[in-house]
N, CA, C and O atoms as a MOPAC input file, in Angstrom:
PM7 MOZYME 1SCF
protein

 N     -1.31000 1    18.32600 1   -11.64000 1
 C     -0.40000 1    17.31300 1   -12.09200 1
 C      0.26800 1    17.80700 1   -13.37300 1
 O     -0.39300 1    18.32500 1   -14.27300 1
 N      1.56700 1    17.64100 1   -13.43700 1
 C      2.32600 1    18.15000 1   -14.57300 1
 C      2.02900 1    17.37700 1   -15.85200 1
 O      1.63400 1    16.21100 1   -15.81400 1
 N      2.22500 1    18.04000 1   -16.97300 1
 C      1.98500 1    17.44200 1   -18.27800 1
 C      2.83200 1    16.18000 1   -18.46600 1
 O      2.36300 1    15.19900 1   -19.04300 1
 N      4.06200 1    16.20200 1   -17.98600 1
 C      4.93000 1    15.03300 1   -18.17300 1
 C      4.38000 1    13.81800 1   -17.44400 1
 O      4.53700 1    12.69500 1   -17.92300 1
 N      3.74600 1    14.01200 1   -16.31100 1
 C      3.14500 1    12.90400 1   -15.57300 1
 C      1.89400 1    12.41300 1   -16.30100 1
 O      1.66000 1    11.20900 1   -16.40000 1
 N      1.11400 1    13.32600 1   -16.79600 1
 C     -0.08200 1    12.93600 1   -17.55800 1
 C      0.29700 1    12.14900 1   -18.80300 1
 O     -0.33500 1    11.14500 1   -19.13000 1
 N      1.32900 1    12.61100 1   -19.49300 1
 C      1.79900 1    11.89200 1   -20.68100 1
 C      2.37700 1    10.52300 1   -20.30700 1
 O      2.18400 1     9.54300 1   -21.02600 1
 N      3.07100 1    10.46700 1   -19.19800 1
 C      3.63000 1     9.19200 1   -18.73500 1
 C      2.50800 1     8.22400 1   -18.37300 1
 O      2.63000 1     7.02100 1   -18.60800 1
 N      1.42200 1     8.73300 1   -17.80700 1
 C      0.29600 1     7.86200 1   -17.48400 1
 C     -0.31900 1     7.29600 1   -18.76500 1
 O     -0.66100 1     6.11500 1   -18.82200 1
 N     -0.45700 1     8.13100 1   -19.78400 1
 C     -0.94900 1     7.63300 1   -21.06700 1
 C     -0.01000 1     6.55800 1   -21.61000 1
 O     -0.46300 1     5.54100 1   -22.13400 1
 N      1.28600 1     6.78300 1   -21.48400 1
 C      2.26700 1     5.77000 1   -21.91200 1
 C      2.09000 1     4.47800 1   -21.10600 1
 O      2.21000 1     3.38000 1   -21.64900 1
 N      1.80700 1     4.61700 1   -19.82300 1
 C      1.59500 1     3.43700 1   -18.98000 1
 C      0.40600 1     2.62400 1   -19.47600 1
 O      0.46500 1     1.39400 1   -19.50300 1
 N     -0.65500 1     3.28700 1   -19.86300 1
 C     -1.83000 1     2.58100 1   -20.36900 1
 C     -1.49400 1     1.89100 1   -21.69200 1
 O     -1.94100 1     0.76900 1   -21.93000 1
 N     -0.72400 1     2.53500 1   -22.54200 1
 C     -0.31700 1     1.91800 1   -23.80500 1
 C      0.59700 1     0.71900 1   -23.56700 1
 O      0.48200 1    -0.29800 1   -24.25000 1
 N      1.50100 1     0.83800 1   -22.60100 1
 C      2.36100 1    -0.30000 1   -22.25100 1
 C      1.51300 1    -1.42400 1   -21.67200 1
 O      1.76700 1    -2.59700 1   -21.94600 1
 N      0.51000 1    -1.07700 1   -20.87400 1
 C     -0.39100 1    -2.10900 1   -20.33500 1
 C     -1.10500 1    -2.83300 1   -21.46800 1
 O     -1.29400 1    -4.04700 1   -21.40000 1
 N     -1.50300 1    -2.11200 1   -22.49900 1
 C     -2.15400 1    -2.74200 1   -23.65400 1
 C     -1.19900 1    -3.73000 1   -24.32500 1
 O     -1.59300 1    -4.84400 1   -24.67000 1
 N      0.05100 1    -3.32000 1   -24.50800 1
 C      1.04800 1    -4.22200 1   -25.10600 1
 C      1.29700 1    -5.42200 1   -24.19600 1
 O      1.43600 1    -6.55100 1   -24.66800 1
 N      1.35300 1    -5.17300 1   -22.90100 1
 C      1.56900 1    -6.23700 1   -21.91300 1
 C      0.41000 1    -7.23500 1   -21.94200 1
 O      0.63200 1    -8.44600 1   -21.92400 1
 N     -0.81400 1    -6.73200 1   -21.98800 1
 C     -1.99000 1    -7.59100 1   -22.05900 1
 C     -1.97800 1    -8.43100 1   -23.33500 1
 O     -2.32900 1    -9.61000 1   -23.31500 1
 N     -1.57500 1    -7.82100 1   -24.42900 1
 C     -1.49700 1    -8.54400 1   -25.69400 1
 C     -0.45200 1    -9.65700 1   -25.61300 1
 O     -0.69900 1   -10.77800 1   -26.05800 1
 N      0.71500 1    -9.34600 1   -25.04300 1
 C      1.75100 1   -10.37000 1   -24.87800 1
 C      1.24000 1   -11.51900 1   -24.01700 1
 O      1.43300 1   -12.68700 1   -24.35400 1
 N      0.59000 1   -11.18700 1   -22.91100 1
 C      0.04800 1   -12.22500 1   -22.03100 1
 C     -0.97200 1   -13.09900 1   -22.76400 1
 O     -0.99200 1   -14.31800 1   -22.59700 1
 N     -1.81100 1   -12.46600 1   -23.57200 1
 C     -2.84100 1   -13.21000 1   -24.30000 1
 C     -2.21900 1   -14.11900 1   -25.36500 1
 O     -2.52300 1   -15.31100 1   -25.43000 1
 N     -1.35200 1   -13.54600 1   -26.19200 1
 C     -0.75300 1   -14.29900 1   -27.29500 1
 C      0.02100 1   -15.50900 1   -26.78200 1
 O     -0.00500 1   -16.57500 1   -27.39700 1
 N      0.70200 1   -15.34400 1   -25.66700 1
 C      1.52800 1   -16.43700 1   -25.14500 1
 C      0.83800 1   -17.22000 1   -24.02900 1
 O      1.47800 1   -18.01500 1   -23.34000 1
 N     -0.45500 1   -17.00000 1   -23.85200 1
 C     -1.28300 1   -17.85200 1   -23.01200 1
 C     -1.01500 1   -17.82300 1   -21.51700 1
 O     -0.88100 1   -18.87100 1   -20.88600 1
 N     -0.93700 1   -16.64000 1   -20.95600 1
 C     -0.76800 1   -16.55700 1   -19.50000 1
 C     -1.86700 1   -17.32700 1   -18.78600 1
 O     -1.61700 1   -17.97600 1   -17.77000 1
 N     -3.07400 1   -17.25800 1   -19.31200 1
 C     -4.22200 1   -17.94900 1   -18.70900 1
 C     -4.06100 1   -19.46800 1   -18.70700 1
 O     -4.79100 1   -20.16500 1   -18.00300 1
 N     -3.11500 1   -19.98400 1   -19.48600 1
 C     -2.85700 1   -21.43000 1   -19.52100 1
 C     -1.82600 1   -21.86500 1   -18.48000 1
 O     -1.82000 1   -23.02200 1   -18.05900 1
 N     -0.95000 1   -20.93900 1   -18.06200 1
 C      0.17600 1   -21.32100 1   -17.19500 1
 C      0.15300 1   -20.66000 1   -15.82200 1
 O      0.99500 1   -20.97000 1   -14.97800 1
 N     -0.78900 1   -19.76000 1   -15.58300 1
 C     -0.82600 1   -19.02700 1   -14.31200 1
 C     -2.21800 1   -19.17700 1   -13.72200 1
 O     -3.18800 1   -18.63100 1   -14.24700 1
 N     -2.30900 1   -19.91600 1   -12.63300 1
 C     -3.60300 1   -20.27800 1   -12.04900 1
 C     -4.48900 1   -19.06400 1   -11.76200 1
 O     -5.66700 1   -19.10300 1   -12.11700 1
 N     -3.99200 1   -17.98400 1   -11.13700 1
 C     -4.88800 1   -16.83600 1   -10.89700 1
 C     -5.49600 1   -16.26500 1   -12.18400 1
 O     -6.65900 1   -15.86100 1   -12.19600 1
 N     -4.71600 1   -16.23200 1   -13.25800 1
 C     -5.24400 1   -15.73600 1   -14.53300 1
 C     -6.31000 1   -16.68800 1   -15.07300 1
 O     -7.32700 1   -16.25100 1   -15.61100 1
 N     -6.07100 1   -17.97400 1   -14.92800 1
 C     -7.05400 1   -18.95700 1   -15.39700 1
 C     -8.34400 1   -18.85400 1   -14.59400 1
 O     -9.43300 1   -18.91200 1   -15.16500 1
 N     -8.23300 1   -18.70400 1   -13.28000 1
 C     -9.42500 1   -18.58500 1   -12.43400 1
 C    -10.21900 1   -17.32500 1   -12.75100 1
 O    -11.44200 1   -17.37700 1   -12.87700 1
 N     -9.53900 1   -16.20700 1   -12.87800 1
 C    -10.23000 1   -14.95200 1   -13.20400 1
 C    -10.90300 1   -15.05200 1   -14.56800 1
 O    -12.03300 1   -14.59600 1   -14.74100 1
 N    -10.21600 1   -15.64400 1   -15.53000 1
 C    -10.77000 1   -15.79600 1   -16.87400 1
 C    -12.00800 1   -16.67100 1   -16.86500 1
 O    -12.96700 1   -16.40900 1   -17.59100 1
 N    -11.98600 1   -17.71400 1   -16.03900 1
 C    -13.12000 1   -18.64600 1   -15.99300 1
 C    -14.35600 1   -18.02500 1   -15.34100 1
 O    -15.46900 1   -18.51600 1   -15.52900 1
 N    -14.16700 1   -16.95500 1   -14.58200 1
 C    -15.30700 1   -16.25600 1   -14.00100 1
 C    -16.07800 1   -15.45700 1   -15.05200 1
 O    -17.24900 1   -15.12900 1   -14.86000 1
 N    -15.40800 1   -15.15100 1   -16.16100 1
 C    -15.98900 1   -14.32300 1   -17.20300 1
 C    -16.53500 1   -15.16000 1   -18.35700 1
 O    -17.54400 1   -14.80400 1   -18.96700 1
 N    -15.87200 1   -16.26200 1   -18.65000 1
 C    -16.27400 1   -17.08200 1   -19.78900 1
 C    -15.86400 1   -18.53100 1   -19.55800 1
 O    -14.90500 1   -18.81000 1   -18.83900 1
 N    -16.60100 1   -19.44500 1   -20.17600 1
 C    -16.24100 1   -20.85600 1   -20.12500 1
 C    -14.97200 1   -21.14500 1   -20.90800 1
 O    -14.30800 1   -22.15600 1   -20.67500 1
 N    -14.63700 1   -20.26700 1   -21.82900 1
 C    -13.40600 1   -20.37600 1   -22.61500 1
 C    -12.37800 1   -19.44100 1   -21.99300 1
 O    -12.53900 1   -18.22200 1   -22.05400 1
 N    -11.31500 1   -19.99600 1   -21.38900 1
 C    -10.33300 1   -19.13900 1   -20.70800 1
 C     -9.71800 1   -18.06700 1   -21.61100 1
 O     -9.44400 1   -16.96000 1   -21.14900 1
 N     -9.50300 1   -18.37700 1   -22.86800 1
 C     -8.92100 1   -17.38700 1   -23.78200 1
 C     -9.85800 1   -16.20100 1   -23.96400 1
 O     -9.42400 1   -15.04900 1   -23.96800 1
 N    -11.13200 1   -16.49000 1   -24.11300 1
 C    -12.12900 1   -15.42000 1   -24.28200 1
 C    -12.24500 1   -14.61100 1   -22.99600 1
 O    -12.25100 1   -13.38100 1   -23.03500 1
 N    -12.33600 1   -15.29000 1   -21.86100 1
 C    -12.43000 1   -14.60000 1   -20.58300 1
 C    -11.23000 1   -13.71600 1   -20.32400 1
 O    -11.36700 1   -12.59600 1   -19.83300 1
 N    -10.04400 1   -14.22500 1   -20.65900 1
 C     -8.81800 1   -13.45500 1   -20.46300 1
 C     -8.81500 1   -12.22200 1   -21.35800 1
 O     -8.43600 1   -11.13500 1   -20.92200 1
 N     -9.23700 1   -12.39100 1   -22.60200 1
 C     -9.29500 1   -11.25600 1   -23.53000 1
 C    -10.27100 1   -10.19800 1   -23.02600 1
 O     -9.97300 1    -9.00500 1   -23.06200 1
 N    -11.42800 1   -10.63300 1   -22.56200 1
 C    -12.43300 1    -9.68800 1   -22.05300 1
 C    -11.89400 1    -8.93100 1   -20.84800 1
 O    -12.03500 1    -7.71100 1   -20.76700 1
 N    -11.28100 1    -9.64100 1   -19.91600 1
 C    -10.73300 1    -8.98300 1   -18.71900 1
 C     -9.65400 1    -7.96600 1   -19.08500 1
 O     -9.62000 1    -6.86500 1   -18.53600 1
 N     -8.78200 1    -8.33700 1   -20.00400 1
 C     -7.70200 1    -7.42300 1   -20.36800 1
 C     -8.18800 1    -6.24100 1   -21.17900 1
 O     -7.66100 1    -5.13700 1   -21.04300 1
 N     -9.17900 1    -6.45500 1   -22.01700 1
 C     -9.78600 1    -5.31700 1   -22.71800 1
 C    -10.43800 1    -4.36900 1   -21.71300 1
 O    -10.36200 1    -3.14900 1   -21.86600 1
 N    -11.07200 1    -4.92400 1   -20.69700 1
 C    -11.70000 1    -4.09800 1   -19.66100 1
 C    -10.64200 1    -3.30000 1   -18.88600 1
 O    -10.85800 1    -2.13100 1   -18.56500 1
 N     -9.51700 1    -3.92300 1   -18.59000 1
 C     -8.44600 1    -3.23100 1   -17.86000 1
 C     -7.92800 1    -2.05200 1   -18.67600 1
 O     -7.79100 1    -0.94400 1   -18.15600 1
 N     -7.64200 1    -2.28900 1   -19.94400 1
 C     -7.12000 1    -1.22100 1   -20.80100 1
 C     -8.17700 1    -0.13800 1   -21.01100 1
 O     -7.85700 1     1.05100 1   -21.01200 1
 N     -9.42500 1    -0.54300 1   -21.18800 1
 C    -10.50700 1     0.44700 1   -21.33800 1
 C    -10.65600 1     1.29200 1   -20.07700 1
 O    -10.87500 1     2.50000 1   -20.15600 1
 N    -10.53700 1     0.65400 1   -18.92100 1
 C    -10.60600 1     1.39900 1   -17.66900 1
 C     -9.43800 1     2.38600 1   -17.56600 1
 O     -9.61500 1     3.51700 1   -17.11300 1
 N     -8.26100 1     1.95900 1   -17.98200 1
 C     -7.11400 1     2.86300 1   -17.98700 1
 C     -7.33500 1     4.05300 1   -18.89700 1
 O     -6.99500 1     5.18300 1   -18.54600 1
 N     -7.90900 1     3.80200 1   -20.07400 1
 C     -8.21300 1     4.89700 1   -21.00000 1
 C     -9.24600 1     5.84200 1   -20.39000 1
 O     -9.13500 1     7.06000 1   -20.52900 1
 N    -10.24200 1     5.28400 1   -19.72100 1
 C    -11.26100 1     6.10100 1   -19.05100 1
 C    -10.62100 1     6.96500 1   -17.96300 1
 O    -10.91800 1     8.15400 1   -17.84600 1
 N     -9.74100 1     6.35500 1   -17.17100 1
 C     -9.03900 1     7.12400 1   -16.12300 1
 C     -8.27600 1     8.29000 1   -16.74100 1
 O     -8.32500 1     9.41600 1   -16.24600 1
 N     -7.57400 1     8.00200 1   -17.82900 1
 C     -6.80700 1     9.05800 1   -18.47700 1
 C     -7.71600 1    10.15300 1   -19.02700 1
 O     -7.52000 1    11.33500 1   -18.74500 1
 N     -8.70300 1     9.75200 1   -19.80700 1
 C     -9.55200 1    10.73400 1   -20.49300 1
 C    -10.38100 1    11.58900 1   -19.54800 1
 O    -10.56800 1    12.77900 1   -19.79700 1
 N    -10.87500 1    11.00300 1   -18.47500 1
 C    -11.82500 1    11.72500 1   -17.62500 1
 C    -11.25900 1    12.20300 1   -16.29200 1
 O    -11.92300 1    12.94500 1   -15.56900 1
 N    -10.04700 1    11.78600 1   -15.96300 1
 C     -9.49600 1    12.19700 1   -14.66700 1
 C     -8.06600 1    12.71600 1   -14.74600 1
 O     -7.73100 1    13.71000 1   -14.10300 1
 N     -7.23200 1    12.05900 1   -15.52100 1
 C     -5.81200 1    12.40100 1   -15.52800 1
 C     -5.49100 1    13.50300 1   -16.53100 1
 O     -4.74300 1    14.43000 1   -16.21800 1
 N     -6.04000 1    13.41000 1   -17.70600 1
 C     -5.71700 1    14.35500 1   -18.78600 1
 C     -5.95800 1    15.79800 1   -18.37700 1
 O     -5.19900 1    16.68400 1   -18.77000 1
 N     -6.99000 1    16.04700 1   -17.60200 1
 C     -7.32100 1    17.41500 1   -17.19600 1
 C     -6.28700 1    18.00900 1   -16.24600 1
 O     -6.18900 1    19.22800 1   -16.10900 1
 N     -5.51900 1    17.14300 1   -15.59400 1
 C     -4.47300 1    17.62900 1   -14.70300 1
 C     -4.95700 1    18.08100 1   -13.34000 1
 O     -4.20900 1    18.71900 1   -12.60100 1
 N     -6.19400 1    17.76100 1   -12.99500 1
 C     -6.71100 1    18.16600 1   -11.69300 1
 C     -6.03700 1    17.37500 1   -10.58400 1
 O     -5.44900 1    16.32100 1   -10.82400 1
 N     -6.12900 1    17.89000 1    -9.38700 1
 C     -5.53000 1    17.22100 1    -8.23100 1
 C     -6.12600 1    15.83900 1    -8.02100 1
 O     -5.42600 1    14.93500 1    -7.56500 1
 N     -7.39900 1    15.65400 1    -8.34000 1
 C     -8.01900 1    14.34300 1    -8.15400 1
 C     -7.43700 1    13.30100 1    -9.11200 1
 O     -7.57600 1    12.10200 1    -8.87300 1
 N     -6.79600 1    13.73900 1   -10.17600 1
 C     -6.15600 1    12.80900 1   -11.09800 1
 C     -5.11100 1    11.94800 1   -10.41700 1
 O     -4.92500 1    10.78500 1   -10.77600 1
 N     -4.42600 1    12.51900 1    -9.43300 1
 C     -3.41500 1    11.76100 1    -8.67800 1
 C     -4.04700 1    10.54000 1    -8.00900 1
 O     -3.42700 1     9.48100 1    -7.91700 1
 N     -5.28300 1    10.70200 1    -7.54600 1
 C     -5.99200 1     9.60900 1    -6.88700 1
 C     -6.19100 1     8.44200 1    -7.84200 1
 O     -6.15800 1     7.28600 1    -7.42100 1
 N     -6.39500 1     8.72800 1    -9.11000 1
 C     -6.59100 1     7.67200 1   -10.11000 1
 C     -5.27600 1     7.09100 1   -10.58900 1
 O     -5.23300 1     5.94000 1   -11.02200 1
 N     -4.20200 1     7.86600 1   -10.51900 1
 C     -2.90500 1     7.41100 1   -11.01300 1
 C     -2.22400 1     6.45700 1   -10.03700 1
 O     -1.65700 1     5.44900 1   -10.45900 1
 N     -2.27100 1     6.75700 1    -8.74700 1
 C     -1.51800 1     5.95900 1    -7.77700 1
 C     -1.84600 1     4.45900 1    -7.78900 1
 O     -0.91700 1     3.65300 1    -7.75400 1
 N     -3.11000 1     4.04900 1    -7.83800 1
 C     -3.36100 1     2.59600 1    -7.89900 1
 C     -2.74600 1     1.94500 1    -9.13600 1
 O     -2.24800 1     0.82100 1    -9.06600 1
 N     -2.78000 1     2.64300 1   -10.25600 1
 C     -2.15700 1     2.10500 1   -11.46900 1
 C     -0.65300 1     1.95800 1   -11.27800 1
 O     -0.05800 1     0.97700 1   -11.72300 1
 N     -0.04700 1     2.92500 1   -10.62300 1
 C      1.39500 1     2.87300 1   -10.37400 1
 C      1.73400 1     1.66300 1    -9.50300 1
 O      2.64000 1     0.89500 1    -9.82700 1
 N      1.01400 1     1.49900 1    -8.41400 1
 C      1.28700 1     0.39500 1    -7.48900 1
 C      1.10900 1    -0.95700 1    -8.17900 1
 O      1.97000 1    -1.83000 1    -8.07000 1
 N      0.00300 1    -1.12700 1    -8.88300 1
 C     -0.27100 1    -2.40200 1    -9.56400 1
 C      0.76100 1    -2.65700 1   -10.66500 1
 O      1.20700 1    -3.79100 1   -10.83700 1
 N      1.13900 1    -1.63400 1   -11.40000 1
 C      2.09300 1    -1.80700 1   -12.49700 1
 C      3.49600 1    -2.14000 1   -11.99000 1
 O      4.18800 1    -2.96800 1   -12.58200 1
 N      3.91100 1    -1.50900 1   -10.91200 1
 C      5.20000 1    -1.85900 1   -10.31200 1
 C      5.17400 1    -3.31900 1    -9.86200 1
 O      6.10100 1    -4.08100 1   -10.13900 1
 N      4.10700 1    -3.69600 1    -9.16800 1
 C      3.97800 1    -5.08200 1    -8.71700 1
 C      3.93300 1    -6.06500 1    -9.87100 1
 O      4.58200 1    -7.11000 1    -9.82800 1
 N      3.17100 1    -5.73500 1   -10.90200 1
 C      3.05800 1    -6.59700 1   -12.07300 1
 C      4.42200 1    -6.78600 1   -12.73400 1
 O      4.80100 1    -7.90200 1   -13.08800 1
 N      5.13900 1    -5.70400 1   -12.89200 1
 C      6.47900 1    -5.78100 1   -13.48500 1
 C      7.41900 1    -6.65400 1   -12.67700 1
 O      8.17900 1    -7.44700 1   -13.23300 1
 N      7.36200 1    -6.50300 1   -11.36200 1
 C      8.23300 1    -7.30200 1   -10.49700 1
 C      7.84700 1    -8.78000 1   -10.48800 1
 O      8.71700 1    -9.65000 1   -10.52800 1
 N      6.54900 1    -9.06400 1   -10.43700 1
 C      6.09700 1   -10.45800 1   -10.37300 1
 C      6.45900 1   -11.20800 1   -11.64900 1
 O      6.99800 1   -12.31300 1   -11.58200 1
 N      6.17400 1   -10.63200 1   -12.79400 1
 C      6.50700 1   -11.31800 1   -14.05200 1
 C      7.99900 1   -11.60000 1   -14.15400 1
 O      8.40900 1   -12.69400 1   -14.54000 1
 N      8.79500 1   -10.61700 1   -13.81000 1
 C     10.24800 1   -10.76900 1   -13.89300 1
 C     10.74100 1   -11.82300 1   -12.90500 1
 O     11.59700 1   -12.64200 1   -13.24300 1
 N     10.20800 1   -11.80400 1   -11.69700 1
 C     10.61700 1   -12.77400 1   -10.67700 1
 C     10.22100 1   -14.18800 1   -11.06700 1
 O     11.02800 1   -15.11100 1   -10.94500 1
 N      8.99900 1   -14.37100 1   -11.53000 1
 C      8.54300 1   -15.71200 1   -11.92500 1
 C      9.41000 1   -16.24900 1   -13.05700 1
 O      9.81600 1   -17.41000 1   -13.02700 1
 N      9.69500 1   -15.42000 1   -14.04800 1
 C     10.54500 1   -15.85700 1   -15.16100 1
 C     11.94000 1   -16.22800 1   -14.65900 1
 O     12.51800 1   -17.22200 1   -15.10100 1
 N     12.47600 1   -15.43400 1   -13.74000 1
 C     13.81100 1   -15.72100 1   -13.20700 1
 C     13.82500 1   -17.01800 1   -12.40300 1
 O     14.74200 1   -17.82800 1   -12.54500 1
 N     12.81700 1   -17.21700 1   -11.56400 1
 C     12.74400 1   -18.43200 1   -10.74300 1
 C     12.58000 1   -19.66200 1   -11.62700 1
 O     13.20700 1   -20.69400 1   -11.38800 1
 N     11.74200 1   -19.54800 1   -12.64200 1
 C     11.51800 1   -20.67900 1   -13.55100 1
 C     12.68900 1   -20.88400 1   -14.50400 1
 O     12.88300 1   -21.97600 1   -15.03700 1
 N     13.45800 1   -19.83800 1   -14.71100 1
 C     14.59800 1   -19.93200 1   -15.61800 1
 C     14.20100 1   -20.01800 1   -17.07900 1
 O     14.95700 1   -20.53100 1   -17.90400 1
 N     13.01800 1   -19.51900 1   -17.40200 1
 C     12.51700 1   -19.57500 1   -18.76900 1
 C     11.53000 1   -18.43400 1   -18.99900 1
 O     11.15800 1   -17.71200 1   -18.07400 1
 N     11.12300 1   -18.29400 1   -20.24300 1
 C     10.15100 1   -17.26300 1   -20.59700 1
 C      8.84700 1   -17.49700 1   -19.84000 1
 O      8.40300 1   -18.63300 1   -19.67300 1
 N      8.25100 1   -16.41200 1   -19.39200 1
 C      6.94400 1   -16.44000 1   -18.74000 1
 C      6.10200 1   -15.36300 1   -19.41000 1
 O      6.54600 1   -14.22000 1   -19.51100 1
 N      4.89100 1   -15.69700 1   -19.87400 1
 C      4.08100 1   -14.72200 1   -20.61200 1
 C      3.96400 1   -13.37400 1   -19.89500 1
 O      3.51600 1   -13.29500 1   -18.75100 1
 N      4.37700 1   -12.32600 1   -20.59400 1
 C      4.32900 1   -10.97500 1   -20.04500 1
 C      5.67900 1   -10.44300 1   -19.60800 1
 O      5.79700 1    -9.26100 1   -19.28600 1
 N      6.70600 1   -11.29200 1   -19.58900 1
 C      7.99400 1   -10.85400 1   -19.04900 1
 C      8.72400 1    -9.85500 1   -19.95500 1
 O      9.54800 1    -9.07800 1   -19.47500 1
 N      8.43200 1    -9.87000 1   -21.24500 1
 C      9.10800 1    -8.93600 1   -22.15400 1
 C      8.65200 1    -7.50600 1   -21.89900 1
 O      9.46900 1    -6.58500 1   -21.89300 1
 N      7.35800 1    -7.31800 1   -21.68800 1
 C      6.82200 1    -5.96900 1   -21.47700 1
 C      6.80600 1    -5.55400 1   -20.00500 1
 O      6.65400 1    -4.37100 1   -19.69900 1
 N      6.95900 1    -6.50700 1   -19.10000 1
 C      6.90800 1    -6.21000 1   -17.66400 1
 C      7.91700 1    -5.14400 1   -17.22000 1
 O      7.55000 1    -4.26400 1   -16.44100 1
 N      9.15900 1    -5.18800 1   -17.68000 1
 C     10.09600 1    -4.13500 1   -17.24800 1
 C      9.65500 1    -2.73400 1   -17.66600 1
 O      9.94500 1    -1.75900 1   -16.97300 1
 N      8.96000 1    -2.63400 1   -18.79000 1
 C      8.47500 1    -1.32700 1   -19.24000 1
 C      7.35700 1    -0.82600 1   -18.32600 1
 O      7.28900 1     0.36100 1   -18.00700 1
 N      6.47700 1    -1.75000 1   -17.90600 1
 C      5.45800 1    -1.37600 1   -16.91400 1
 C      6.13600 1    -0.82900 1   -15.67300 1
 O      5.77100 1     0.23200 1   -15.16700 1
 N      7.12400 1    -1.56200 1   -15.18900 1
 C      7.83000 1    -1.16600 1   -13.97800 1
 C      8.49100 1     0.20600 1   -14.14600 1
 O      8.35300 1     1.07900 1   -13.28900 1
 N      9.20700 1     0.38500 1   -15.25500 1
 C      9.95000 1     1.63600 1   -15.44900 1
 C      9.03700 1     2.85100 1   -15.57700 1
 O      9.29800 1     3.89000 1   -14.96900 1
 N      7.97500 1     2.72900 1   -16.35800 1
 C      7.06400 1     3.86800 1   -16.53100 1
 C      6.35900 1     4.17600 1   -15.20800 1
 O      6.22000 1     5.33800 1   -14.82800 1
 N      5.91800 1     3.13200 1   -14.51500 1
 C      5.24200 1     3.33900 1   -13.22600 1
 C      6.19700 1     3.95100 1   -12.20400 1
 O      5.80500 1     4.84000 1   -11.44800 1
 N      7.43400 1     3.48900 1   -12.17400 1
 C      8.41700 1     4.05500 1   -11.24200 1
 C      8.68900 1     5.52700 1   -11.57000 1
 O      8.81600 1     6.35400 1   -10.66800 1
 N      8.77500 1     5.84000 1   -12.84100 1
 C      8.96500 1     7.23100 1   -13.26300 1
 C      7.81400 1     8.10800 1   -12.75600 1
 O      8.03300 1     9.19600 1   -12.22200 1
 N      6.58600 1     7.61100 1   -12.93500 1
 C      5.41400 1     8.37200 1   -12.48000 1
 C      5.45300 1     8.54900 1   -10.96400 1
 O      5.20400 1     9.64400 1   -10.45900 1
 N      5.76300 1     7.48000 1   -10.24300 1
 C      5.81600 1     7.55700 1    -8.77700 1
 C      6.83100 1     8.59300 1    -8.32000 1
 O      6.54100 1     9.41000 1    -7.44700 1
 N      8.00800 1     8.55800 1    -8.90300 1
 C      9.05300 1     9.51500 1    -8.51900 1
 C      8.60500 1    10.94100 1    -8.83100 1
 O      8.79200 1    11.85100 1    -8.02200 1
 N      8.01500 1    11.12600 1   -10.00400 1
 C      7.54500 1    12.45900 1   -10.38600 1
 C      6.45100 1    12.95400 1    -9.44700 1
 O      6.45900 1    14.11600 1    -9.04100 1
 N      5.51300 1    12.08100 1    -9.10200 1
 C      4.43300 1    12.48100 1    -8.19200 1
 C      4.97100 1    12.80100 1    -6.80000 1
 O      4.55000 1    13.76800 1    -6.16700 1
 N      5.89300 1    11.98800 1    -6.34100 1
 C      6.47300 1    12.24000 1    -5.01800 1
 C      7.25000 1    13.55000 1    -5.00900 1
 O      7.16900 1    14.31000 1    -4.04400 1
 N      7.98900 1    13.81700 1    -6.05400 1
 C      8.72000 1    15.08700 1    -6.14900 1
 C      7.75600 1    16.26300 1    -6.20700 1
 O      7.95700 1    17.27200 1    -5.53000 1
 N      6.70200 1    16.13100 1    -7.02300 1
 C      5.70900 1    17.20600 1    -7.11600 1
 C      5.05600 1    17.44600 1    -5.76800 1
 O      4.82200 1    18.59400 1    -5.39100 1
 N      4.76000 1    16.38200 1    -5.03800 1
 C      4.15800 1    16.51000 1    -3.71400 1
 C      5.08000 1    17.20200 1    -2.74700 1
 O      4.64400 1    18.02200 1    -1.94000 1
 N      6.37300 1    16.87200 1    -2.82500 1
 C      7.35800 1    17.50000 1    -1.95000 1
 C      7.47000 1    18.98700 1    -2.26700 1
 O      7.50100 1    19.82000 1    -1.36200 1
 N      7.53100 1    19.31600 1    -3.55600 1
 C      7.62500 1    20.71600 1    -3.95800 1
 C      6.38000 1    21.47800 1    -3.51300 1
 O      6.47300 1    22.60700 1    -3.03000 1
 N      5.20500 1    20.84700 1    -3.68000 1
 C      3.96300 1    21.51800 1    -3.28900 1
 C      3.91900 1    21.76900 1    -1.79200 1
 O      3.49800 1    22.84000 1    -1.35400 1
 N      4.34900 1    20.79600 1    -1.00700 1
 C      4.35000 1    20.97700 1     0.44600 1
 C      5.31500 1    22.05200 1     0.87200 1
 O      5.00700 1    22.83300 1     1.77200 1
 N      6.49700 1    22.11500 1     0.23700 1
 C      7.47900 1    23.14700 1     0.57600 1
 C      6.94700 1    24.53000 1     0.21200 1
 O      7.11500 1    25.48600 1     0.96900 1
 N      6.30900 1    24.62900 1    -0.94300 1
 C      5.78200 1    25.91700 1    -1.38900 1
 C      4.66700 1    26.39600 1    -0.47300 1
 O      4.51600 1    27.59900 1    -0.25600 1
 N      3.87900 1    25.46100 1     0.07200 1
 C      2.77300 1    25.82600 1     0.95400 1
 C      3.26000 1    26.23500 1     2.33300 1
 O      2.56200 1    26.95400 1     3.04700 1
 N      4.44700 1    25.78700 1     2.71600 1
 C      4.96100 1    26.06200 1     4.06700 1
 C      5.46000 1    27.47600 1     4.24200 1
 O      5.91700 1    27.84000 1     5.32500 1

């Protein structure tokens, strides 16, 4: 995996941290039923549960980067793709919900950045895969 993709993945994790912070500060767990339900599985206080879940997500992203992606091994791609898919979806959902509601929705400010960084990674990985297949042929 190329250095630019590894660096972009690190950027994705940092954007996810900012996104999680935005969601927490503006109370996504108060206005979005799935977030409230997930938070309540972790703690009786939805704010605490939401914070714990989001810290775990960002910590998992850091673990993926440090132990799988940073080294640039082929298996790193396996760890990157789920993050790409979830981040693209997350970016689209936040933006769509805000548009449908016609108002701010917690996470919508950082959602486009999740989408853009994840899309960049996807395109880069797909191009690298195409180049690798052509070179092997």
